[in-house]
BALOBA-1460 file (C-alpha; in Angstrom, 3 decimals):
// residues 75
<rec num="1" residu="m" x="-0.247" y="-0.057" z="0.144"/>
<rec num="2" residu="e" x="3.351" y="2.316" z="0.562"/>
<rec num="3" residu="k" x="4.129" y="1.685" z="-2.824"/>
<rec num="4" residu="v" x="1.225" y="3.046" z="-3.907"/>
<rec num="5" residu="f" x="0.514" y="5.875" z="-1.843"/>
<rec num="6" residu="s" x="4.205" y="7.141" z="-3.406"/>
<rec num="7" residu="y" x="3.562" y="6.370" z="-7.149"/>
<rec num="8" residu="v" x="0.196" y="8.293" z="-6.472"/>
<rec num="9" residu="k" x="2.476" y="11.066" z="-5.304"/>
<rec num="10" residu="g" x="5.107" y="11.120" z="-7.153"/>
<rec num="11" residu="f" x="2.566" y="11.574" z="-10.473"/>
<rec num="12" residu="v" x="0.167" y="14.353" z="-9.128"/>
<rec num="13" residu="g" x="4.032" y="15.982" z="-8.115"/>
<rec num="14" residu="g" x="5.055" y="15.658" z="-11.056"/>
<rec num="15" residu="i" x="2.179" y="16.684" z="-12.492"/>
<rec num="16" residu="t" x="1.816" y="19.986" z="-10.265"/>
<rec num="17" residu="g" x="5.685" y="20.658" z="-11.506"/>
<rec num="18" residu="f" x="4.789" y="20.269" z="-14.863"/>
<rec num="19" residu="f" x="1.851" y="23.133" z="-14.631"/>
<rec num="20" residu="v" x="3.557" y="25.186" z="-12.172"/>
<rec num="21" residu="s" x="6.589" y="25.664" z="-14.613"/>
<rec num="22" residu="l" x="4.016" y="26.827" z="-17.178"/>
<rec num="23" residu="i" x="2.539" y="29.894" z="-15.610"/>
<rec num="24" residu="p" x="5.655" y="31.672" z="-16.021"/>
<rec num="25" residu="l" x="6.680" y="30.464" z="-19.777"/>
<rec num="26" residu="s" x="3.156" y="31.916" z="-20.298"/>
<rec num="27" residu="i" x="3.522" y="35.100" z="-18.791"/>
<rec num="28" residu="l" x="6.801" y="35.930" z="-20.861"/>
<rec num="29" residu="w" x="4.636" y="34.647" z="-24.314"/>
<rec num="30" residu="y" x="2.166" y="36.951" z="-23.403"/>
<rec num="31" residu="v" x="4.880" y="39.921" z="-22.537"/>
<rec num="32" residu="l" x="6.616" y="38.895" z="-26.359"/>
<rec num="33" residu="t" x="3.451" y="38.362" z="-28.421"/>
<rec num="34" residu="g" x="0.372" y="39.684" z="-25.974"/>
<rec num="35" residu="g" x="-2.178" y="36.930" z="-26.898"/>
<rec num="36" residu="a" x="-3.490" y="33.984" z="-24.717"/>
<rec num="37" residu="v" x="-1.718" y="30.600" z="-24.602"/>
<rec num="38" residu="f" x="-4.087" y="28.138" z="-25.432"/>
<rec num="39" residu="e" x="-6.863" y="30.804" z="-25.141"/>
<rec num="40" residu="f" x="-6.238" y="31.340" z="-21.319"/>
<rec num="41" residu="d" x="-5.200" y="34.981" z="-19.880"/>
<rec num="42" residu="v" x="-3.178" y="34.499" z="-17.151"/>
<rec num="43" residu="i" x="-2.481" y="37.858" z="-16.548"/>
<rec num="44" residu="t" x="-5.995" y="38.688" z="-16.289"/>
<rec num="45" residu="n" x="-6.456" y="35.721" z="-14.424"/>
<rec num="46" residu="l" x="-2.863" y="35.838" z="-11.977"/>
<rec num="47" residu="t" x="-5.031" y="39.783" z="-11.352"/>
<rec num="48" residu="s" x="-7.954" y="38.640" z="-10.373"/>
<rec num="49" residu="l" x="-6.271" y="36.034" z="-8.416"/>
<rec num="50" residu="i" x="-4.735" y="39.276" z="-6.306"/>
<rec num="51" residu="t" x="-7.467" y="41.087" z="-6.552"/>
<rec num="52" residu="s" x="-9.411" y="38.943" z="-5.001"/>
<rec num="53" residu="l" x="-6.989" y="38.074" z="-2.216"/>
<rec num="54" residu="g" x="-6.284" y="41.492" z="-1.481"/>
<rec num="55" residu="n" x="-10.007" y="42.676" z="-0.615"/>
<rec num="56" residu="g" x="-10.260" y="39.417" z="1.228"/>
<rec num="57" residu="g" x="-8.744" y="41.352" z="4.431"/>
<rec num="58" residu="f" x="-7.344" y="39.099" z="6.833"/>
<rec num="59" residu="v" x="-9.263" y="35.936" z="5.208"/>
<rec num="60" residu="g" x="-7.429" y="36.632" z="2.042"/>
<rec num="61" residu="f" x="-4.184" y="36.255" z="3.729"/>
<rec num="62" residu="v" x="-4.147" y="33.180" z="4.866"/>
<rec num="63" residu="v" x="-5.591" y="31.701" z="1.887"/>
<rec num="64" residu="l" x="-1.858" y="32.804" z="0.471"/>
<rec num="65" residu="l" x="-0.433" y="31.855" z="2.703"/>
<rec num="66" residu="i" x="-2.049" y="28.191" z="2.442"/>
<rec num="67" residu="v" x="-1.344" y="28.503" z="-1.541"/>
<rec num="68" residu="a" x="2.330" y="29.793" z="-0.487"/>
<rec num="69" residu="s" x="3.159" y="26.745" z="1.522"/>
<rec num="70" residu="f" x="2.535" y="24.486" z="-1.615"/>
<rec num="71" residu="f" x="4.946" y="25.942" z="-3.083"/>
<rec num="72" residu="v" x="8.369" y="25.462" z="-0.360"/>
<rec num="73" residu="d" x="9.769" y="22.698" z="-0.172"/>
<rec num="74" residu="k" x="9.725" y="20.594" z="2.755"/>
<rec num="75" residu="k" x="12.788" y="18.007" z="3.268"/>
C-alpha cells in the first residue's frame, strides 16, 4: 500500500511541477506576443486572483499563506 501512495504522490507532484512551470512561460509568451496561450489569459487570471486575495483582508492573507506553503520545498 505504501508503494501505491508513493507512486500517486510522485505522479501528482510531477503533474503539479509541470503546470507550475507553465505559468512563467505563459507570462513570457503574453509579454512577447500579447496573445493568450491556449485561449488562457494568465495575466488577467493572476490579476483577478491577487485582487480577490487583497480584498479578502485577513482571510485572503491566510489563503495566500496556505497557497504559498505548496510552493515551499519541504525536506
